[in-house]
N, C-alpha and C positions, 0 to 999 in steps of 0.2 A: 250802601247809601240807598235811601228809599227811592223807588222808581217814580217818575213823574209822567203824567198823561195830560194832554191838552184837548179840551172840547171847544169847537168853533160852532156855536149854535145860538138859537134864539132863547129868550127868557119866557118862562111860564110862571106867572105869579102864584099859581096854586101849587107849584113844586112837583107836580106829577110827571112832567115831561121836560123837554128842552135841557138847557145847561144845568138846571137845578137837579134834575134826575140823574144827569151824567155825573155831576160832582158827588152826589150821594152814593152812586154805584162805585165810582173810583175809590171812595173812602171805605166802602164795604169790602173791597178787595185789597186793601192795604196800600193803595197807590195815592200819591199826592196829586190832587187835582188842580189844574189851572184852566182858565177859560178866556175866550174872546167872544164878545156878544155881537151877534149879527143883526138881530131884530128884537123888538119888544112887543109882546102880545098883551092884550087885555083878555083874560079868559079864566074860567073856573071849570068845574066838572060838568056844567050844563051848556055853556056857550062860549064863543070866542068872537066878540063883536068888533074888536079893533086890533090893528097891526101897524106898526111903524118900523121902517127899516133904517139902519144906520148907513152912513156913507161907506163905500168900499175902502177908502183911505183910512178911515177910523178903524175898521175891522183889521186891515193890514197892520196898522200901527200897534194894535193890541197883540196880534200874533208875534210881531217882531220883538215887542217888549218881553214876552214870555220866553220865546226861543233864545234870545240873546242871554238871558239870565238863568233860566231853569233847565234848558236842554231836554225837552221831553223825549221819552223813549217811544212813545206812540201818540198819535193824534187822531181825532175823529171829527167829522162834520155832522151837523144836524140841519135844521132849517137854514137855508142860505138866502132865500127871498128873491133875488134877481140876478141878472147877468153881471152887473157891476160888481157885486159882492163875490160871485163865483170867480170872476177874473182876478180880483184882488187876492183871494185865497190861493188860486193857482200860481200867481206871481210870487208868492212867498217861498216857494221851493223848499218845503219842509224836508229835513234830513232824516226823518224817522218814518216808520210805516204809517200810512194814512188810511183809516177806515172811513169809508164814505157811506153815510146813511142818507139816501136821496129823498129826504122828507118833502112831500109835495102838498099834503093837506094835513090839517089837524084832526084829532079824533072826532071833532064836531063837523068835519067837512069843509072848514074854512081853508081857502088856498094859502099855502105858505111858500109857493114857488111860482113866479110869473110864468105864463105859458111860453113866452118867447125866451125863457131862460133854460129850457130843456136842452136846446142845441149847445149852449155854452157849457152845460154840465157834461154833456157827452164829449165835446171836443177838448175842453180845458182841464177837467178834473178826473174823468174816468181814466185817462192814460197815466195819471199820477197815483191811482189808488192801489193800495196793497190788497184791499178787500172792499167790495161794495155789498150792501145789505138791503136790497129792495124788498118790499112786500110784493104780492102778485100784481097789484094794480100798477105800482111803480115799475116793476119788471116789464109789464106790457107796454108802458109808455116808452121806456128806454130801448127795448128790443124791437118795437114795431110789430110784435106778434101777440096774439091773444093767449093769455095764461089762464086756463080753466081746469087743468088737470096736471098730473105728474109729467106726462110727455111734453105738455106745453111749458112746464117749468124747465125741463131739460133743454128744449129748443131756445128758450129765452136766455138761459144761463150761457149757452154757447155763443149766442149772438152778442150778448153784453161783454163777454170775455174778449171778443174780437175788437172791441172798442178800446181795450187797453188794460183794464184792471187785472192784477195777478190772479185773483180769486173772486168768486161770486157766491154769495149766500142768499138764496131766495127764501123768504119767510112764507110758509104756507098757511098761516093762521086764517086768512080769508077763505081758504078752501077746506079748513078743518082737517087737513091731512098731515103733511110732513114739511119739514124744512129740508132744503136741498143745497148741499155745499158742492161747489165745482172748483177743483184745483188741478191745474196741469192736465186737463183732459179726463180727469177721474171724478165720478159722481159719488157722493156719500149721502144717503137718505137718513134723516134724523126724525124718527117718529115723534109727533107732537100730540100730547094729550089735550083733548078739548075740555076746558074747564068752564062751566056755565056760570058766568058772572059778567056784570056790566063794568066791573072795575078793572079795566085794562088800559087806562090812560097812561101813555108813556112806555108802552111795551117795547116798541121798536127802539126808542132812545135808550132804554135800559139795557136791552139786548146788545146793541152795538157798543154801548159804554162798557159793559162787562167784558166783551171781547177785547176792546181797546186796553182796558186795565190789565187783563191777563197777558196780552202781547207785550205791554210795557214791562210787566214783571218777568218776561222771558219765556213764557209758554209758547209752544208750537201752535200753529193755527188750528189744526184739527182738535187738539186738546182744549184750546181756548174756546172754540165754538161749542164743543160738547159741554164744558163746564158752565159756560154762559147760558146755554139752553136750559140746563137743569135748574140754574139759579132763577131764571125768569119764570119757569113753570111754578116753582115754589113761591116766588114773589106774587104771582097771580093768585095761587091757591090760598095764601095767607094774607091777602090784601086787608088793610085796616078798616075798610068800610067807610071811608071819609067822603064827604060830598053827597049831593043828592042826585047826581047823574053818573057819568063815566068817571069813577073815582080812581085814585092812584094805586100803585102796587106797594108791596111791602119791601122797601129797599134794605131792610135788615135781614132778609130771608137767608137761611143757611141751606 
């Protein structure tokens, strides 16, 4: 039977990030994609001027409809917007591994998570996460420590792991260095090639979606992270050059 994955995320009308990027990535890895919409953005490759959040109950009802009928093998979150939606997602008690991508801002710098929702994220969702995939900025916020180098990434990963997630993957793209995977007290450094392009919109969404798809397909976490990392690098390198600002990746990449 074809594996099923669920994304709980916001909508990007340009298709480069959010649930659209997640669904494209699920398809690329041979996984049937389902979704629950959390928020709707108005954005393209140059700006993100508007954001509207759905009610927590509506988000929960979408998740329940999917889970009751399709039984996903893995799920991920993207932009959640506020504490109400976070609480609604946490109350769903998903019976599959949850990959938590703690999206806080868009590529354009527009806020996608209310400041007062960070504590809800820490208290309600981190303890339920199989894996959390923050970038260095998000890792700094969640850990309460500055992440400016590899030792800082290690400290942040350990602090975040104490909040409950089984594993932590800190993406080092902001530092142009490495990605760092922390599992059961062990660190794995994944070298990251720096590709000079503005077309990196949706990188984090695509990375976490690829991991989710591979977990749904039965891959072990280290293997899933390594394969997803290679996929994202190629998706950036072969980006289609769409849009006049921060364009999308190539979700067909091999």
